[in-house]
C-alpha positions as CSV (number, residue, x, y, z in Angstrom):
1,M,7.9,-3.8,17.2
2,S,6.2,-4.5,20.7
3,Y,2.8,-4.9,21.6
4,P,1.3,-3.4,24.9
5,E,0.7,-6.2,27.5
6,P,-2.8,-6.6,29.1
7,T,-3.1,-5.3,32.2
8,G,-5.9,-6.5,35.0
9,S,-9.9,-7.1,34.1
10,S,-10.6,-3.5,33.1
11,G,-9.2,-4.2,29.4
12,A,-6.9,-1.5,29.7
13,V,-3.2,-2.2,28.5
14,G,0.3,-1.0,29.4
15,P,1.9,1.8,27.8
16,T,2.5,2.0,24.2
17,S,6.0,2.2,22.9
18,T,5.6,6.1,22.8
19,G,5.0,6.1,26.5
20,T,1.5,7.8,26.4
21,E,-1.4,6.7,28.4
22,P,-2.6,3.3,28.3
23,R,-5.3,2.6,25.6
24,N,-8.2,0.2,25.9
25,S,-9.1,-2.5,23.8
26,E,-11.7,-0.6,22.0
27,Q,-9.3,2.1,21.4
28,I,-6.6,-0.1,19.7
29,R,-9.4,-2.0,17.6
30,R,-9.7,1.7,16.5
31,D,-6.7,2.2,15.9
32,I,-5.8,-0.9,13.8
33,Q,-9.2,-0.3,11.4
34,D,-7.5,3.3,10.7
35,Q,-4.3,1.7,9.8
36,R,-5.9,-0.7,7.8
37,E,-7.9,2.1,5.7
38,H,-4.6,3.9,5.1
39,L,-3.0,1.1,4.1
40,G,-5.8,0.4,1.7
41,H,-5.6,3.7,0.5
42,S,-1.9,3.5,0.4
43,V,-1.8,0.2,-1.7
44,E,-4.6,2.0,-4.3
45,A,-2.4,5.0,-4.5
46,L,0.6,2.8,-5.5
47,R,-1.5,0.8,-8.0
48,D,-2.4,3.6,-9.6
49,R,1.0,5.2,-9.8
50,V,2.6,1.6,-11.2
51,T,-0.6,1.2,-13.9
52,E,0.6,5.1,-14.9
53,L,4.1,4.5,-15.2
54,T,3.8,1.5,-17.1
55,D,1.4,2.6,-19.7
56,W,4.2,2.6,-22.6
57,R,1.1,4.3,-25.1
58,R,0.6,7.0,-22.8
59,Q,4.4,7.4,-22.1
60,A,4.5,7.7,-25.9
61,R,2.4,10.2,-26.0
62,E,3.7,12.2,-23.4
63,H,7.2,12.1,-24.6
64,R,7.0,12.1,-28.3
65,D,9.5,14.8,-29.0
66,E,12.1,12.7,-27.3
67,L,11.2,9.4,-28.9
68,L,11.7,11.4,-32.1
69,I,14.9,12.5,-31.4
70,G,16.2,9.4,-30.0
71,A,15.1,7.8,-33.3
72,A,17.0,10.0,-35.4
73,V,20.2,9.6,-33.4
74,A,19.7,5.9,-33.8
75,G,19.2,6.2,-37.1
76,F,22.3,8.2,-37.8
77,V,24.6,5.9,-35.7
78,I,23.2,2.9,-37.4
79,G,23.6,4.3,-40.7
80,G,26.9,5.6,-40.0
81,M,27.8,2.2,-38.8
82,A,27.0,0.4,-42.2
83,M,28.7,3.0,-44.2
84,L,31.9,2.6,-42.3
85,R,31.3,-1.1,-42.7
86,R,30.7,-1.1,-46.5
87,R,33.8,1.0,-47.0
88,R,36.2,-1.4,-45.3
89,R,34.9,-4.1,-47.6
90,R,35.9,-2.2,-50.8
């Protein structure tokens, strides 16, 4: 990331990396504040999303059918393996 170089005592700085007009220090401060606010909103949204995705009770409620199917399949597999093991012993 390249930062503009200060020029003279007017407070204006050189062109930004996009080649636009020089900005004064107040414009730069405003841009920094806007970026901080945007970052704050982004972090808040990310925190909400992580909380939503890691809430296992909510996930279980929303995917109840899939959980029941998975449990049934696991039960049949474990039961089948137990039956095979019992037959081999005899």
